[in-house]
ZANUKOL-228500 format. One record per atom (N, C-alpha, C, O): atom name; residue in three letters; residue number from 1; x, y, z. Coordinates in Angstrom, 2 decimals, decimal comma, always signed. Each point is the difference from the previous one (the first is absolute). Layout:
! ZANUKOL-228500
LUMLO  atom  res    n       c1       c2       c3
LUMLO    CA  ALA  NUM        X        Y        Z
...
! end
This chain:
! ZANUKOL-228500
LUMLO  atom  res    n       c1       c2       c3
LUMLO     N  MET    1  +128,83   +94,08   +80,79
LUMLO    CA  MET    1    -2,04    +0,14    -0,16
LUMLO     C  MET    1    -0,49    -0,72    +1,40
LUMLO     O  MET    1    -0,70    +0,54    +0,86
LUMLO     N  LEU    2    +1,38    -2,25    -0,80
LUMLO    CA  LEU    2    -0,48    -0,44    +0,93
LUMLO     C  LEU    2    +0,61    -0,20    +0,99
LUMLO     O  LEU    2    -0,41    -0,81    +0,82
LUMLO     N  LEU    3    +1,57    +1,51    -0,64
LUMLO    CA  LEU    3    +1,24    -0,07    +1,10
LUMLO     C  LEU    3    -0,44    +1,71    +0,98
LUMLO     O  LEU    3    +0,25    +0,44    +1,12
LUMLO     N  ARG    4    -1,23    +0,19    -2,65
LUMLO    CA  ARG    4    -0,49    +1,52    +1,03
LUMLO     C  ARG    4    -1,19    -0,04    +0,66
LUMLO     O  ARG    4    -0,18    +0,79    +0,92
LUMLO     N  ALA    5    -1,01    -1,87    -1,34
LUMLO    CA  ALA    5    -0,74    +0,09    +0,17
LUMLO     C  ALA    5    +0,13    -0,79    +1,09
LUMLO     O  ALA    5    -0,34    +0,58    +1,03
LUMLO     N  ALA    6    +0,69    -1,61    -0,89
LUMLO    CA  ALA    6    +0,78    -1,13    +1,22
LUMLO     C  ALA    6    +0,44    +0,89    +1,37
LUMLO     O  ALA    6    -0,52    -0,29    +1,07
LUMLO     N  ARG    7    +1,44    +1,31    -1,14
LUMLO    CA  ARG    7    +0,58    +0,57    +0,39
LUMLO     C  ARG    7    +1,10    -0,46    +0,36
LUMLO     O  ARG    7    +0,64    +0,57    +0,88
LUMLO     N  GLY    8    -0,11    -1,94    -1,63
LUMLO    CA  GLY    8    +1,25    -0,60    -0,17
LUMLO     C  GLY    8    +0,07    -1,14    +1,36
LUMLO     O  GLY    8    +1,03    -0,50    +0,44
LUMLO     N  LEU    9    -2,62    +0,24    +0,15
LUMLO    CA  LEU    9    -0,32    -1,16    +0,91
LUMLO     C  LEU    9    -0,20    -1,07    -0,67
LUMLO     O  LEU    9    -0,45    -0,10    -1,14
LUMLO     N  PRO   10    +0,88    -0,93    +2,02
LUMLO    CA  PRO   10    +0,66    -1,64    -1,16
LUMLO     C  PRO   10    -1,66    -0,64    +0,23
LUMLO     O  PRO   10    -0,77    -0,59    -0,75
LUMLO     N  ARG   11    +0,72    +0,89    +1,73
LUMLO    CA  ARG   11    -2,23    -0,81    +0,48
LUMLO     C  ARG   11    -0,75    +0,97    -1,51
LUMLO     O  ARG   11    -0,40    -0,86    -0,78
LUMLO     N  LEU   12    +0,15    +2,18    +0,24
LUMLO    CA  LEU   12    -0,52    +0,47    -0,44
LUMLO     C  LEU   12    +0,41    -0,25    -1,41
LUMLO     O  LEU   12    -0,61    -0,37    -1,00
LUMLO     N  ILE   13    +1,81    +0,69    +1,25
LUMLO    CA  ILE   13    +0,92    -0,68    -2,44
LUMLO     C  ILE   13    -0,78    -1,27    +0,53
LUMLO     O  ILE   13    -1,14    +0,31    -0,37
LUMLO     N  SER   14    +0,97    -1,79    +1,12
LUMLO    CA  SER   14    -0,75    -1,03    -0,50
LUMLO     C  SER   14    -1,13    -0,18    -0,65
LUMLO     O  SER   14    -0,30    -0,50    -1,09
LUMLO     N  HIS   15    -0,51    +1,22    +2,36
LUMLO    CA  HIS   15    -1,39    +1,05    -0,16
LUMLO     C  HIS   15    +0,00    -0,35    -1,95
LUMLO     O  HIS   15    -0,21    -0,85    -0,87
LUMLO     N  LEU   16    +0,34    +1,31    +0,96
LUMLO    CA  LEU   16    +0,15    +1,49    -0,87
LUMLO     C  LEU   16    +0,29    -1,09    -1,75
LUMLO     O  LEU   16    -0,80    -0,09    -0,94
LUMLO     N  LEU   17    +2,18    -0,57    +1,04
LUMLO    CA  LEU   17    -0,62    -0,89    -0,61
LUMLO     C  LEU   17    -0,61    -1,32    -0,61
LUMLO     O  LEU   17    -0,26    -0,48    -1,10
LUMLO     N  ARG   18    +0,19    +0,13    +2,63
LUMLO    CA  ARG   18    -1,15    -0,62    -0,21
LUMLO     C  ARG   18    -1,14    -0,19    -0,80
LUMLO     O  ARG   18    -0,52    -0,87    -0,70
LUMLO     N  LEU   19    +0,34    +2,08    +1,10
LUMLO    CA  LEU   19    -1,56    +0,22    -0,93
LUMLO     C  LEU   19    -0,29    +0,34    -1,09
LUMLO     O  LEU   19    -0,98    -0,29    -0,68
LUMLO     N  ALA   20    +2,59    +1,47    +0,30
LUMLO    CA  ALA   20    +0,37    -0,13    -1,43
LUMLO     C  ALA   20    -0,22    -0,83    -0,84
LUMLO     O  ALA   20    -0,34    +0,13    -1,18
LUMLO     N  LEU   21    +0,57    -1,20    +1,94
LUMLO    CA  LEU   21    +0,35    -1,67    -0,63
LUMLO     C  LEU   21    -1,49    -0,60    -0,40
LUMLO     O  LEU   21    -0,36    -0,62    -1,00
LUMLO     N  VAL   22    -0,45    +1,09    +2,32
LUMLO    CA  VAL   22    -1,69    -0,90    -0,54
LUMLO     C  VAL   22    -0,24    +0,72    -0,90
LUMLO     O  VAL   22    -0,54    -0,44    -1,01
LUMLO     N  LEU   23    +0,91    +1,91    +1,15
LUMLO    CA  LEU   23    -0,87    +0,56    -1,34
LUMLO     C  LEU   23    +0,54    +0,24    -0,96
LUMLO     O  LEU   23    -0,65    +0,51    -0,92
LUMLO     N  ALA   24    +2,23    -0,84    +0,73
LUMLO    CA  ALA   24    +0,39    -0,47    -1,64
LUMLO     C  ALA   24    -0,69    -1,50    -0,14
LUMLO     O  ALA   24    -0,37    -0,15    -1,16
LUMLO     N  ASP   25    +0,09    -1,04    +2,02
LUMLO    CA  ASP   25    -0,80    -0,28    -0,50
LUMLO     C  ASP   25    -0,91    -0,10    +0,15
LUMLO     O  ASP   25    -0,11    -1,09    -0,55
LUMLO     N  GLU   26    -0,76    +1,28    +0,85
LUMLO    CA  GLU   26    -1,58    +0,74    -0,50
LUMLO     C  GLU   26    -0,08    +0,63    -1,13
LUMLO     O  GLU   26    -1,05    -0,22    -0,61
LUMLO     N  ARG   27    +1,85    +0,99    +0,05
LUMLO    CA  ARG   27    +0,07    -0,26    -1,12
LUMLO     C  ARG   27    +0,58    +0,61    -1,74
LUMLO     O  ARG   27    -0,20    +0,77    -0,94
LUMLO     N  GLU   28    +1,27    -2,19    +1,72
LUMLO    CA  GLU   28    +0,50    -0,85    -0,53
LUMLO     C  GLU   28    +0,87    +0,51    -1,01
LUMLO     O  GLU   28    -0,17    -0,07    -1,22
LUMLO     N  GLN   29    +1,34    +0,72    +1,99
LUMLO    CA  GLN   29    +1,09    +0,78    -0,51
LUMLO     C  GLN   29    +0,75    -0,69    +0,10
LUMLO     O  GLN   29    -0,48    -1,11    +0,25
LUMLO     N  PRO   30    +2,14    +1,09    -0,34
LUMLO    CA  PRO   30    +0,87    -0,40    -0,23
LUMLO     C  PRO   30    +0,86    +0,17    +1,34
LUMLO     O  PRO   30    +0,51    -0,76    +0,83
LUMLO     N  ARG   31    -0,63    +2,57    -1,09
LUMLO    CA  ARG   31    +0,48    +0,56    +0,89
LUMLO     C  ARG   31    -0,73    +0,71    +1,37
LUMLO     O  ARG   31    -1,06    -0,46    +0,43
LUMLO     N  ILE   32    +1,66    +1,51    +0,14
LUMLO    CA  ILE   32    -0,41    +0,76    +0,87
LUMLO     C  ILE   32    +0,45    +1,32    -0,63
LUMLO     O  ILE   32    +1,12    +0,38    +0,35
LUMLO     N  ASP   33    -1,51    +0,06    -0,84
LUMLO    CA  ASP   33    -0,04    +1,45    -0,42
LUMLO     C  ASP   33    -0,56    +1,15    +0,42
LUMLO     O  ASP   33    -0,25    -0,14    +1,20
LUMLO     N  ALA   34    -0,15    +1,55    -1,69
LUMLO    CA  ALA   34    +0,73    +1,13    +0,93
LUMLO     C  ALA   34    -1,76    -0,02    +0,68
LUMLO     O  ALA   34    -0,05    +0,31    +1,19
LUMLO     N  SER   35    -1,16    -0,61    -1,80
LUMLO    CA  SER   35    -1,32    +0,27    +0,03
LUMLO     C  SER   35    -0,35    -1,25    +1,08
LUMLO     O  SER   35    -0,84    +0,13    +0,88
LUMLO     N  ILE   36    +1,64    -1,37    -1,10
LUMLO    CA  ILE   36    -0,91    -1,01    +1,12
LUMLO     C  ILE   36    +0,76    +0,58    +1,39
LUMLO     O  ILE   36    -0,74    +0,22    +0,95
LUMLO     N  MET   37    +2,78    +0,13    -0,72
LUMLO    CA  MET   37    +0,52    +0,64    +0,86
LUMLO     C  MET   37    -1,51    +0,84    +0,52
LUMLO     O  MET   37    -0,74    -0,59    +0,79
LUMLO     N  ASN   38    +0,43    +1,76    -1,22
LUMLO    CA  ASN   38    -1,03    +0,90    +0,58
LUMLO     C  ASN   38    -0,87    -0,50    +0,42
LUMLO     O  ASN   38    -0,42    +0,41    +1,09
LUMLO     N  SER   39    -0,19    -1,43    -1,70
LUMLO    CA  SER   39    -1,15    -0,60    +0,46
LUMLO     C  SER   39    -0,09    -0,71    +1,59
LUMLO     O  SER   39    -0,78    -0,13    +0,94
LUMLO     N  ALA   40    +1,59    -0,07    -1,20
LUMLO    CA  ALA   40    +0,80    -1,03    +2,00
LUMLO     C  ALA   40    -0,07    +1,28    +0,48
LUMLO     O  ALA   40    -0,99    +0,26    +0,68
LUMLO     N  ILE   41    +1,91    +0,70    -0,91
LUMLO    CA  ILE   41    +0,49    +1,25    +0,74
LUMLO     C  ILE   41    -1,70    +0,15    +0,62
LUMLO     O  ILE   41    -0,31    -0,42    +1,11
LUMLO     N  ILE   42    -0,70    +1,12    -2,10
LUMLO    CA  ILE   42    -1,39    +0,38    +0,59
LUMLO     C  ILE   42    -0,74    -1,62    +0,51
LUMLO     O  ILE   42    -1,13    +0,23    +0,44
LUMLO     N  LEU   43    +1,32    -1,06    -0,41
LUMLO    CA  LEU   43    -0,78    -0,77    +0,65
LUMLO     C  LEU   43    +0,68    -0,25    +1,47
LUMLO     O  LEU   43    -0,57    -0,45    +0,99
LUMLO     N  LEU   44    +1,70    +0,79    -1,12
LUMLO    CA  LEU   44    +0,69    -0,27    +1,35
LUMLO     C  LEU   44    +0,10    +1,47    +0,71
LUMLO     O  LEU   44    +0,81    +0,33    +0,86
LUMLO     N  HIS   45    -1,86    +0,47    -1,46
LUMLO    CA  HIS   45    -0,02    +1,45    +0,67
LUMLO     C  HIS   45    +2,11    +0,49    +0,22
LUMLO     O  HIS   45    -0,05    +0,47    +1,14
LUMLO     N  LEU   46    +0,85    -0,42    -1,37
LUMLO    CA  LEU   46    +1,10    +0,36    +0,12
LUMLO     C  LEU   46    +0,19    +1,32    -1,22
LUMLO     O  LEU   46    +1,05    -0,04    -0,65
LUMLO     N  GLU   47    -2,00    +1,14    +0,37
LUMLO    CA  GLU   47    +0,47    +1,07    -0,85
LUMLO     C  GLU   47    +1,22    +0,54    +0,82
LUMLO     O  GLU   47    +0,18    +0,12    +1,22
LUMLO     N  PRO   48    +0,62    +0,16    -2,30
LUMLO    CA  PRO   48    +0,77    +1,22    +1,33
LUMLO     C  PRO   48    -0,45    +1,28    +0,43
LUMLO     O  PRO   48    -0,81    +0,88    -0,28
LUMLO     N  HIS   49    +1,84    -1,23    +1,22
LUMLO    CA  HIS   49    -0,65    +0,63    +1,32
LUMLO     C  HIS   49    +0,11    +1,26    -0,35
LUMLO     O  HIS   49    +1,22    -0,12    -0,11
LUMLO     N  SER   50    -1,49    +1,79    -0,31
LUMLO    CA  SER   50    +0,29    +1,24    -0,43
LUMLO     C  SER   50    -0,24    +1,04    +1,40
LUMLO     O  SER   50    -1,02    +0,02    +0,69
LUMLO     N  PRO   51    +2,20    +0,81    -0,49
LUMLO    CA  PRO   51    +0,62    +0,79    +0,88
LUMLO     C  PRO   51    -1,43    +0,59    +0,40
LUMLO     O  PRO   51    -0,93    +0,17    -0,78
LUMLO     N  PRO   52    +0,94    +0,09    +2,04
LUMLO    CA  PRO   52    -1,27    +0,53    +0,33
LUMLO     C  PRO   52    +0,47    +1,80    -0,42
LUMLO     O  PRO   52    +1,19    +0,32    +0,04
LUMLO     N  PRO   53    -2,25    +0,67    -0,40
LUMLO    CA  PRO   53    +0,59    +0,69    -0,50
LUMLO     C  PRO   53    -0,27    +1,47    +0,96
LUMLO     O  PRO   53    -0,91    +0,16    +0,82
LUMLO     N  LEU   54    +1,99    +0,87    -1,21
LUMLO    CA  LEU   54    +1,13    +0,69    +0,67
LUMLO     C  LEU   54    -1,09    +1,36    +0,27
LUMLO     O  LEU   54    -0,54    +0,55    -0,95
LUMLO     N  PRO   55    +0,34    -0,16    +2,20
LUMLO    CA  PRO   55    -1,16    +1,19    +0,63
LUMLO     C  PRO   55    +0,67    +1,50    -1,17
LUMLO     O  PRO   55    +1,18    +0,13    -0,32
LUMLO     N  PRO   56    -1,64    +0,25    +0,15
LUMLO    CA  PRO   56    -0,02    +1,36    -1,05
LUMLO     C  PRO   56    +1,04    +0,72    +1,06
LUMLO     O  PRO   56    -0,20    -0,32    +1,17
LUMLO     N  ALA   57    +0,99    +1,02    -1,35
LUMLO    CA  ALA   57    +1,29    +1,20    +0,32
LUMLO     C  ALA   57    -1,33    +1,05    +0,41
LUMLO     O  ALA   57    -1,03    +0,32    -0,60
LUMLO     N  LYS   58    +1,69    +0,03    +2,07
LUMLO    CA  LYS   58    -0,79    +1,21    +0,51
LUMLO     C  LYS   58    +0,35    +0,97    -0,88
LUMLO     O  LYS   58    +0,52    -0,22    -1,10
LUMLO     N  PRO   59    -0,81    +1,42    +1,60
LUMLO    CA  PRO   59    +0,87    +0,88    -0,80
LUMLO     C  PRO   59    +0,20    +0,69    +0,84
LUMLO     O  PRO   59    -0,95    +0,20    +0,76
LUMLO     N  ARG   60    +2,74    +0,79    -0,36
LUMLO    CA  ARG   60    +1,16    +0,86    +0,79
LUMLO     C  ARG   60    -1,05    +0,02    +0,77
LUMLO     O  ARG   60    -0,15    -0,93    +0,79
LUMLO     N  PHE   61    -0,97    +2,19    -0,88
LUMLO    CA  PHE   61    -0,56    +0,83    +1,23
LUMLO     C  PHE   61    -0,65    -1,14    +1,22
LUMLO     O  PHE   61    -0,14    +0,25    +1,20
LUMLO     N  GLU   62    -0,16    -1,45    -1,86
LUMLO    CA  GLU   62    -0,80    -0,83    +1,04
LUMLO     C  GLU   62    +1,11    -0,74    +0,34
LUMLO     O  GLU   62    +0,21    +0,41    +1,14
LUMLO     N  ARG   63    +0,84    -1,41    -1,43
LUMLO    CA  ARG   63    +1,00    -0,38    +0,13
LUMLO     C  ARG   63    +0,77    +0,69    +2,04
LUMLO     O  ARG   63    +0,06    +1,17    +0,36
LUMLO     N  ASP   64    +0,29    -2,17    +0,30
LUMLO    CA  ASP   64    +0,45    +0,27    +0,97
LUMLO     C  ASP   64    +1,93    +0,86    -0,01
LUMLO     O  ASP   64    +1,08    -0,42    -0,44
LUMLO     N  PRO   65    -1,51    +1,84    +1,22
LUMLO    CA  PRO   65    +1,21    +0,53    +0,15
LUMLO     C  PRO   65    +1,81    -0,52    -0,43
LUMLO     O  PRO   65    +0,80    +0,06    -0,93
LUMLO     N  ARG   66    -0,93    -0,73    +2,76
LUMLO    CA  ARG   66    +1,08    -0,73    -0,08
LUMLO     C  ARG   66    +0,59    -0,92    -1,19
LUMLO     O  ARG   66    +1,17    -0,34    -0,18
LUMLO     N  SER   67    -2,63    +0,00    -0,77
LUMLO    CA  SER   67    +0,83    -0,78    -1,17
LUMLO     C  SER   67    +0,79    +0,49    -1,13
LUMLO     O  SER   67    -0,38    +1,09    -0,44
LUMLO     N  ARG   68    +1,56    -1,72    -0,22
LUMLO    CA  ARG   68    +0,87    +0,86    -0,84
LUMLO     C  ARG   68    -0,75    +0,01    -0,86
LUMLO     O  ARG   68    +0,23    +1,20    -0,21
LUMLO     N  LYS   69    -1,17    -1,50    -0,74
LUMLO    CA  LYS   69    -0,51    +0,15    -1,12
LUMLO     C  LYS   69    -1,50    -0,13    +0,47
LUMLO     O  LYS   69    -0,92    +0,09    -0,82
! end
């Protein structure tokens, strides 16, 4: 979760961990659990990026006649 949200960038990983430690301290929790990490990810606006949706396929009669399919 941590590496995916920070996209493997050490600086973002560090920011996430620092914020997660602050959140855990505020909640008086001895560990960083998934809910704390999710909160840190949301607060830093690092939600996983989803790929852009693909346009719908054109029907065969609208395709370029030079294309194979």
